[in-house]
Each structure stands twice: as C-alpha cells, then as structure tokens.
N, CA, C and O atoms as CSV, one atom per row, in Angstrom:
chain,resi,resn,atom,element,x,y,z
A,1,UNK,N,N,0.856,-1.239,0.168
A,1,UNK,CA,C,0.009,-0.075,0.057
A,1,UNK,C,C,0.921,1.201,-0.075
A,1,UNK,O,O,1.965,1.167,0.577
A,2,UNK,N,N,0.671,2.305,-0.820
A,2,UNK,CA,C,1.472,3.521,-0.912
A,2,UNK,C,C,1.218,4.396,0.296
A,2,UNK,O,O,0.255,4.215,1.041
A,3,UNK,N,N,1.993,5.220,0.439
A,3,UNK,CA,C,1.950,6.198,1.615
A,3,UNK,C,C,0.681,7.030,1.224
A,3,UNK,O,O,-0.141,7.227,2.119
A,4,UNK,N,N,0.440,7.541,-0.039
A,4,UNK,CA,C,-0.669,8.251,-0.459
A,4,UNK,C,C,-1.856,7.519,0.085
A,4,UNK,O,O,-2.712,8.242,0.593
A,5,UNK,N,N,-2.078,6.242,0.080
A,5,UNK,CA,C,-3.311,5.571,0.357
A,5,UNK,C,C,-3.474,5.670,1.924
A,5,UNK,O,O,-4.577,5.447,2.422
A,6,UNK,N,N,-2.456,5.980,2.658
A,6,UNK,CA,C,-2.751,6.049,4.067
A,6,UNK,C,C,-3.164,7.454,4.574
A,6,UNK,O,O,-3.767,7.689,5.621
A,7,UNK,N,N,-2.723,8.374,3.623
A,7,UNK,CA,C,-3.100,9.839,4.069
A,7,UNK,C,C,-4.447,9.949,4.570
A,7,UNK,O,O,-5.300,9.376,3.892
A,8,UNK,N,N,-4.847,10.583,5.650
A,8,UNK,CA,C,-6.216,10.590,6.175
A,8,UNK,C,C,-6.808,9.618,6.935
A,8,UNK,O,O,-7.903,9.806,7.466
A,9,UNK,N,N,-6.117,8.468,7.054
A,9,UNK,CA,C,-6.559,7.347,7.741
A,9,UNK,C,C,-6.912,7.625,9.271
A,9,UNK,O,O,-7.729,6.974,9.921
A,10,UNK,N,N,-6.263,8.555,9.672
A,10,UNK,CA,C,-6.294,8.851,11.133
A,10,UNK,C,C,-7.370,9.918,11.407
A,10,UNK,O,O,-7.521,10.372,12.542
A,11,UNK,N,N,-8.075,10.293,10.419
A,11,UNK,CA,C,-9.039,11.468,10.795
A,11,UNK,C,C,-10.329,10.840,11.282
A,11,UNK,O,O,-10.799,9.777,10.876
A,12,UNK,N,N,-10.881,11.701,12.281
A,12,UNK,CA,C,-12.135,11.243,12.984
A,12,UNK,C,C,-13.247,11.264,12.011
A,12,UNK,O,O,-13.019,11.712,10.887
A,13,UNK,N,N,-14.426,10.830,12.316
A,13,UNK,CA,C,-15.557,10.901,11.350
A,13,UNK,C,C,-15.968,12.304,11.106
A,13,UNK,O,O,-16.344,12.594,9.970
A,14,UNK,N,N,-15.941,13.287,12.109
A,14,UNK,CA,C,-16.262,14.625,12.005
A,14,UNK,C,C,-15.361,15.259,10.945
A,14,UNK,O,O,-15.856,15.940,10.047
A,15,UNK,N,N,-13.864,15.016,11.048
A,15,UNK,CA,C,-13.097,15.553,10.388
A,15,UNK,C,C,-13.144,15.257,8.700
A,15,UNK,O,O,-12.872,16.051,7.800
A,16,UNK,N,N,-13.577,13.857,8.597
A,16,UNK,CA,C,-13.959,13.393,7.308
A,16,UNK,C,C,-15.067,14.240,6.602
A,16,UNK,O,O,-15.003,14.627,5.435
A,17,UNK,N,N,-16.173,14.491,7.541
A,17,UNK,CA,C,-17.214,15.067,7.156
A,17,UNK,C,C,-16.855,16.547,6.663
A,17,UNK,O,O,-17.372,16.992,5.639
A,18,UNK,N,N,-15.966,17.282,7.414
A,18,UNK,CA,C,-15.566,18.464,7.130
A,18,UNK,C,C,-14.869,18.528,5.601
A,18,UNK,O,O,-15.138,19.356,4.730
A,19,UNK,N,N,-13.974,17.511,5.520
A,19,UNK,CA,C,-13.145,17.583,4.312
A,19,UNK,C,C,-14.057,17.480,3.147
A,19,UNK,O,O,-13.863,18.126,2.117
A,20,UNK,N,N,-15.046,16.671,3.312
A,20,UNK,CA,C,-16.081,16.347,2.159
A,20,UNK,C,C,-16.894,17.569,1.955
A,20,UNK,O,O,-17.391,17.708,0.838
A,21,UNK,N,N,-17.132,18.575,2.949
A,21,UNK,CA,C,-17.920,19.536,2.942
A,21,UNK,C,C,-17.191,20.853,2.246
A,21,UNK,O,O,-17.779,21.680,1.548
A,22,UNK,N,N,-15.979,20.867,2.541
A,22,UNK,CA,C,-15.140,22.107,2.179
A,22,UNK,C,C,-14.986,22.546,0.737
A,22,UNK,O,O,-14.874,21.615,-0.060
A,23,UNK,N,N,-14.961,23.650,0.289
A,23,UNK,CA,C,-14.644,24.053,-1.103
A,23,UNK,C,C,-13.150,23.926,-1.318
A,23,UNK,O,O,-12.295,23.997,-0.435
A,24,UNK,N,N,-12.958,23.733,-2.574
A,24,UNK,CA,C,-11.519,23.571,-2.916
A,24,UNK,C,C,-10.862,25.043,-3.194
A,24,UNK,O,O,-11.551,26.063,-3.174
A,25,UNK,N,N,-9.575,25.046,-3.434
A,25,UNK,CA,C,-8.772,26.259,-3.608
A,25,UNK,C,C,-9.286,27.015,-4.886
A,25,UNK,O,O,-9.202,28.241,-4.959
A,26,UNK,N,N,-9.827,26.236,-5.903
A,26,UNK,CA,C,-10.202,26.585,-7.182
A,26,UNK,C,C,-11.658,27.241,-7.198
A,26,UNK,O,O,-11.968,28.021,-8.099
A,27,UNK,N,N,-12.521,26.906,-6.196
A,27,UNK,CA,C,-13.827,27.431,-6.213
A,27,UNK,C,C,-13.787,28.863,-5.889
A,27,UNK,O,O,-12.999,29.405,-5.113
A,28,UNK,N,N,-14.849,29.486,-6.658
A,28,UNK,CA,C,-15.112,30.859,-6.483
A,28,UNK,C,C,-15.847,31.142,-5.100
A,28,UNK,O,O,-15.466,32.090,-4.414
A,29,UNK,N,N,-16.716,30.468,-4.756
A,29,UNK,CA,C,-17.436,30.462,-3.350
A,29,UNK,C,C,-16.868,29.641,-2.345
A,29,UNK,O,O,-16.801,28.416,-2.447
A,30,UNK,N,N,-16.403,30.380,-1.247
A,30,UNK,CA,C,-15.872,29.675,-0.034
A,30,UNK,C,C,-16.791,30.098,1.095
A,30,UNK,O,O,-16.815,31.268,1.477
A,31,UNK,N,N,-17.516,29.192,1.608
A,31,UNK,CA,C,-18.405,29.462,2.769
A,31,UNK,C,C,-17.700,29.782,4.086
A,31,UNK,O,O,-16.669,29.172,4.368
A,32,UNK,N,N,-18.179,30.663,4.867
A,32,UNK,CA,C,-17.744,30.948,6.027
A,32,UNK,C,C,-17.935,29.712,6.889
A,32,UNK,O,O,-18.679,28.795,6.539
A,33,UNK,N,N,-17.233,29.708,8.044
A,33,UNK,CA,C,-17.149,28.476,8.777
A,33,UNK,C,C,-18.588,28.308,9.627
A,33,UNK,O,O,-19.057,27.218,9.955
A,34,UNK,N,N,-19.128,29.486,9.887
A,34,UNK,CA,C,-20.466,29.231,10.591
A,34,UNK,C,C,-21.620,28.679,9.655
A,34,UNK,O,O,-22.628,28.122,10.090
A,35,UNK,N,N,-21.339,28.909,8.275
A,35,UNK,CA,C,-22.337,28.258,7.426
A,35,UNK,C,C,-21.888,26.796,7.248
A,35,UNK,O,O,-22.744,25.914,7.184
A,36,UNK,N,N,-20.593,26.511,7.167
A,36,UNK,CA,C,-20.217,24.924,7.077
A,36,UNK,C,C,-20.658,24.207,8.375
A,36,UNK,O,O,-21.076,23.051,8.316
A,37,UNK,N,N,-20.566,24.903,9.594
A,37,UNK,CA,C,-20.993,24.379,10.815
A,37,UNK,C,C,-22.456,24.062,10.921
A,37,UNK,O,O,-22.946,23.050,11.422
A,38,UNK,N,N,-23.116,25.143,10.341
A,38,UNK,CA,C,-24.657,24.585,10.181
A,38,UNK,C,C,-25.153,23.733,9.275
A,38,UNK,O,O,-26.190,23.110,9.503
A,39,UNK,N,N,-24.446,23.604,8.108
A,39,UNK,CA,C,-24.563,22.629,7.140
A,39,UNK,C,C,-24.270,21.289,7.779
A,39,UNK,O,O,-24.994,20.338,7.483
A,40,UNK,N,N,-23.308,21.140,8.597
A,40,UNK,CA,C,-22.981,19.959,9.144
A,40,UNK,C,C,-23.562,19.627,10.366
A,40,UNK,O,O,-23.361,18.523,10.873
A,41,UNK,N,N,-24.338,20.566,10.947
A,41,UNK,CA,C,-25.138,20.504,12.303
A,41,UNK,C,C,-23.911,20.223,13.333
A,41,UNK,O,O,-23.926,19.236,14.068
A,42,UNK,N,N,-22.962,21.068,13.329
A,42,UNK,CA,C,-21.874,20.856,14.189
A,42,UNK,C,C,-21.439,22.329,15.056
A,42,UNK,O,O,-21.367,23.382,14.423
A,43,UNK,N,N,-21.237,22.302,16.133
A,43,UNK,CA,C,-20.908,23.300,17.014
A,43,UNK,C,C,-19.718,24.053,16.279
A,43,UNK,O,O,-18.727,23.419,15.917
A,44,UNK,N,N,-19.835,25.410,16.069
A,44,UNK,CA,C,-18.658,26.305,15.479
A,44,UNK,C,C,-17.078,25.839,16.130
A,44,UNK,O,O,-16.064,25.589,15.478
A,45,UNK,N,N,-17.233,25.822,17.443
A,45,UNK,CA,C,-15.928,25.598,18.112
A,45,UNK,C,C,-15.442,24.306,17.814
A,45,UNK,O,O,-14.218,24.180,17.783
A,46,UNK,N,N,-16.143,23.327,17.589
A,46,UNK,CA,C,-15.791,21.885,17.120
A,46,UNK,C,C,-15.180,22.084,15.787
A,46,UNK,O,O,-14.092,21.581,15.503
A,47,UNK,N,N,-15.885,22.833,14.941
A,47,UNK,CA,C,-15.424,22.937,13.420
A,47,UNK,C,C,-14.141,23.715,13.462
A,47,UNK,O,O,-13.268,23.466,12.630
A,48,UNK,N,N,-13.975,24.599,14.336
A,48,UNK,CA,C,-12.687,25.394,14.290
A,48,UNK,C,C,-11.497,24.392,14.813
A,48,UNK,O,O,-10.409,24.324,14.242
A,49,UNK,N,N,-11.791,23.742,15.793
A,49,UNK,CA,C,-10.744,22.772,16.287
A,49,UNK,C,C,-10.282,21.820,15.137
A,49,UNK,O,O,-9.099,21.577,14.897
A,50,UNK,N,N,-11.353,21.306,14.452
A,50,UNK,CA,C,-10.958,20.301,13.298
A,50,UNK,C,C,-10.256,21.084,12.199
A,50,UNK,O,O,-9.303,20.550,11.630
A,51,UNK,N,N,-10.617,22.207,11.883
A,51,UNK,CA,C,-9.970,23.037,10.853
A,51,UNK,C,C,-8.554,23.358,11.104
A,51,UNK,O,O,-7.724,23.315,10.196
A,52,UNK,N,N,-8.217,23.724,12.490
A,52,UNK,CA,C,-6.797,23.856,12.865
A,52,UNK,C,C,-6.052,22.707,12.613
A,52,UNK,O,O,-4.986,22.799,12.005
A,53,UNK,N,N,-6.528,21.513,13.048
A,53,UNK,CA,C,-5.672,20.181,12.939
A,53,UNK,C,C,-5.615,19.960,11.341
A,53,UNK,O,O,-4.506,19.744,10.852
A,54,UNK,N,N,-6.674,19.998,10.556
A,54,UNK,CA,C,-6.554,19.924,9.036
A,54,UNK,C,C,-5.515,21.025,8.673
A,54,UNK,O,O,-4.649,20.689,7.865
A,55,UNK,N,N,-5.488,22.160,9.110
A,55,UNK,CA,C,-4.465,23.107,8.686
A,55,UNK,C,C,-3.111,22.733,8.940
A,55,UNK,O,O,-2.254,22.882,8.068
A,56,UNK,N,N,-2.815,22.195,10.215
A,56,UNK,CA,C,-1.610,21.726,10.626
A,56,UNK,C,C,-1.157,20.622,9.813
A,56,UNK,O,O,0.056,20.516,9.635
A,57,UNK,N,N,-1.958,19.767,9.283
A,57,UNK,CA,C,-1.663,18.616,8.466
A,57,UNK,C,C,-1.552,19.072,7.033
A,57,UNK,O,O,-1.132,18.259,6.209
A,58,UNK,N,N,-1.844,20.138,6.697
A,58,UNK,CA,C,-1.733,20.712,5.249
A,58,UNK,C,C,-2.831,20.461,4.314
A,58,UNK,O,O,-2.701,20.531,3.092
A,59,UNK,N,N,-4.035,20.134,4.992
A,59,UNK,CA,C,-5.203,19.772,3.983
A,59,UNK,C,C,-5.991,20.942,3.765
A,59,UNK,O,O,-6.696,20.963,2.756
A,60,UNK,N,N,-5.989,21.963,4.575
A,60,UNK,CA,C,-6.823,23.126,4.459
A,60,UNK,C,C,-5.809,24.470,4.708
A,60,UNK,O,O,-4.769,24.402,5.362
A,61,UNK,N,N,-6.261,25.567,4.128
A,61,UNK,CA,C,-5.689,26.958,4.246
A,61,UNK,C,C,-6.604,27.887,4.609
A,61,UNK,O,O,-7.810,27.713,4.436
A,62,UNK,N,N,-6.084,28.971,5.155
A,62,UNK,CA,C,-7.078,30.056,5.506
A,62,UNK,C,C,-6.595,31.374,4.775
A,62,UNK,O,O,-5.415,31.716,4.691
A,63,UNK,N,N,-7.615,32.024,4.288
A,63,UNK,CA,C,-7.368,33.246,3.595
A,63,UNK,C,C,-8.477,34.050,3.207
A,63,UNK,O,O,-9.590,33.800,3.670
A,64,UNK,N,N,-8.266,35.150,2.271
A,64,UNK,CA,C,-9.282,35.903,1.923
A,64,UNK,C,C,-10.563,35.464,1.108
A,64,UNK,O,O,-10.375,34.624,0.227
A,65,UNK,N,N,-11.610,35.853,1.268
A,65,UNK,CA,C,-12.849,35.603,0.541
A,65,UNK,C,C,-13.090,36.864,-0.247
A,65,UNK,O,O,-13.015,37.945,0.337
A,66,UNK,N,N,-13.364,36.807,-1.487
A,66,UNK,CA,C,-13.585,37.742,-2.433
A,66,UNK,C,C,-14.932,37.965,-2.693
A,66,UNK,O,O,-15.640,36.985,-2.926
A,67,UNK,N,N,-15.442,39.153,-2.693
A,67,UNK,CA,C,-16.771,39.487,-3.213
A,67,UNK,C,C,-16.868,38.999,-4.773
A,67,UNK,O,O,-16.067,39.455,-5.590
A,68,UNK,N,N,-17.696,38.224,-5.092
A,68,UNK,CA,C,-17.870,37.792,-6.519
A,68,UNK,C,C,-18.214,38.797,-7.544
A,68,UNK,O,O,-17.798,38.755,-8.702
A,69,UNK,N,N,-19.031,39.745,-7.037
A,69,UNK,CA,C,-19.577,40.784,-7.932
A,69,UNK,C,C,-18.480,41.880,-8.160
A,69,UNK,O,O,-18.377,42.318,-9.305
A,70,UNK,N,N,-17.773,42.295,-7.327
A,70,UNK,CA,C,-16.779,43.349,-7.476
A,70,UNK,C,C,-15.437,43.015,-7.164
A,70,UNK,O,O,-14.578,43.862,-7.407
A,71,UNK,N,N,-15.090,41.876,-6.643
A,71,UNK,CA,C,-13.684,41.415,-6.507
A,71,UNK,C,C,-13.015,41.891,-5.214
A,71,UNK,O,O,-11.856,41.567,-4.956
A,72,UNK,N,N,-13.757,42.668,-4.394
A,72,UNK,CA,C,-13.221,43.156,-3.059
A,72,UNK,C,C,-13.195,42.081,-2.049
A,72,UNK,O,O,-13.971,41.129,-2.120
A,73,UNK,N,N,-12.328,42.208,-1.118
A,73,UNK,CA,C,-12.306,41.409,0.029
A,73,UNK,C,C,-13.603,41.386,0.809
A,73,UNK,O,O,-14.108,42.442,1.190
A,74,UNK,N,N,-14.116,40.291,1.038
A,74,UNK,CA,C,-15.476,40.085,1.730
A,74,UNK,C,C,-15.238,39.385,3.165
A,74,UNK,O,O,-16.221,39.130,3.861
A,75,UNK,N,N,-14.108,39.116,3.550
A,75,UNK,CA,C,-13.906,38.472,4.735
A,75,UNK,C,C,-12.820,37.328,4.570
A,75,UNK,O,O,-11.997,37.390,3.656
A,76,UNK,N,N,-12.840,36.265,5.495
A,76,UNK,CA,C,-11.733,35.211,5.377
A,76,UNK,C,C,-12.570,33.759,5.638
A,76,UNK,O,O,-13.608,33.672,6.295
A,77,UNK,N,N,-11.963,32.794,5.057
A,77,UNK,CA,C,-12.522,31.498,5.471
A,77,UNK,C,C,-11.428,30.620,5.075
A,77,UNK,O,O,-10.341,31.006,4.645
A,78,UNK,N,N,-11.836,29.267,5.269
A,78,UNK,CA,C,-10.886,28.018,5.132
A,78,UNK,C,C,-11.289,27.389,3.913
A,78,UNK,O,O,-12.474,27.409,3.579
A,79,UNK,N,N,-10.361,26.799,3.175
A,79,UNK,CA,C,-10.805,25.992,1.981
A,79,UNK,C,C,-9.611,24.908,1.805
A,79,UNK,O,O,-8.556,25.019,2.429
A,80,UNK,N,N,-9.842,23.974,1.003
A,80,UNK,CA,C,-8.987,22.755,0.755
A,80,UNK,C,C,-7.670,23.150,0.069
A,80,UNK,O,O,-7.695,24.041,-0.781
A,81,UNK,N,N,-6.632,22.595,0.360
A,81,UNK,CA,C,-5.497,22.832,-0.421
A,81,UNK,C,C,-5.453,21.723,-1.425
A,81,UNK,O,O,-6.361,20.892,-1.455
A,82,UNK,N,N,-4.434,21.672,-2.250
A,82,UNK,CA,C,-4.333,20.594,-3.353
A,82,UNK,C,C,-4.288,19.247,-2.576
A,82,UNK,O,O,-4.969,18.324,-3.023
A,83,UNK,N,N,-3.478,19.034,-1.350
A,83,UNK,CA,C,-3.531,17.816,-0.743
A,83,UNK,C,C,-4.919,17.549,0.025
A,83,UNK,O,O,-5.237,16.382,0.256
A,84,UNK,N,N,-5.640,18.467,0.371
A,84,UNK,CA,C,-6.966,18.304,0.812
A,84,UNK,C,C,-8.040,17.935,-0.290
A,84,UNK,O,O,-8.996,17.221,0.013
A,85,UNK,N,N,-7.891,18.382,-1.450
A,85,UNK,CA,C,-8.592,17.994,-2.660
A,85,UNK,C,C,-8.274,16.526,-2.793
A,85,UNK,O,O,-9.253,15.782,-2.756
A,86,UNK,N,N,-7.276,16.059,-2.917
A,86,UNK,CA,C,-6.808,14.744,-3.095
A,86,UNK,C,C,-7.473,13.847,-1.930
A,86,UNK,O,O,-8.010,12.788,-2.254
A,87,UNK,N,N,-7.453,14.185,-0.801
A,87,UNK,CA,C,-7.879,13.575,0.349
A,87,UNK,C,C,-9.561,13.457,0.153
A,87,UNK,O,O,-10.122,12.377,0.339
A,88,UNK,N,N,-10.169,14.451,-0.168
A,88,UNK,CA,C,-11.469,14.625,-0.544
A,88,UNK,C,C,-11.851,13.577,-1.511
A,88,UNK,O,O,-12.698,12.730,-1.226
A,89,UNK,N,N,-11.243,13.616,-2.650
A,89,UNK,CA,C,-11.296,12.469,-3.581
A,89,UNK,C,C,-11.216,11.076,-3.113
A,89,UNK,O,O,-12.073,10.234,-3.380
A,90,UNK,N,N,-10.266,10.877,-2.475
A,90,UNK,CA,C,-10.073,9.537,-1.702
A,90,UNK,C,C,-11.316,9.087,-0.876
A,90,UNK,O,O,-11.944,8.040,-1.034
A,91,UNK,N,N,-11.571,10.143,0.102
A,91,UNK,CA,C,-12.813,9.846,0.829
A,91,UNK,C,C,-13.921,9.649,0.002
A,91,UNK,O,O,-14.566,8.626,0.229
A,92,UNK,N,N,-14.273,10.322,-0.836
A,92,UNK,CA,C,-15.362,10.271,-1.730
A,92,UNK,C,C,-15.683,9.001,-2.383
A,92,UNK,O,O,-16.801,8.502,-2.513
A,93,UNK,N,N,-14.525,8.531,-2.787
A,93,UNK,CA,C,-14.593,7.292,-3.602
A,93,UNK,C,C,-14.206,6.148,-2.907
A,93,UNK,O,O,-13.890,5.154,-3.560
A,94,UNK,N,N,-14.174,6.123,-1.531
A,94,UNK,CA,C,-13.951,4.959,-0.867
A,94,UNK,C,C,-12.657,4.515,-0.403
A,94,UNK,O,O,-12.549,3.443,0.192
C-alpha cells in the first residue's frame, strides 16, 4: 500500500465530514465556517478545532474571500489545499 493511500486514515468521522464539505482552492465561493458548521449540524468551536488540525496537516488553508460581484475582500475563510482535494477525492471514492 502506498503512503498516499494512508493519508487521512487517522481522521475522525467529523473531520472526514468537514473535508467532504469544504470548497477547494479553485472554487469561487468559499463558505464561512458558521455556514459550514450549520450545514454539518456541528458546533462552530468543534469545527474550528478540526480546521486547525487539518491546517496543521496541510489539508486546508485560511485566507481572504472575495466578493464575487466586485472582487473586493469580503472576509476570510478556510478551503482545501491541493492535498486536501486529493484527500476529499479519496474519501468520496472509498
């Protein structure tokens, strides 16, 4: 079994749900964590803890969200890195 196949095996069920829910770095729309928490029916503090761990592991990053109409900064949020996208694909396909 390759090392890539083992990536993410230590994720909790809640962390797996978060990875499957988050937008990728190429997506125009990156939902705020309160929206993600509501969509997952998860307390915001629990989601923040999971996102910090996923960030430490290189699966998510944090940065500005742009207003899609005018391109101005509209806040900040988390989204999947390239490693996170690969992990999401792996989780989605079993």
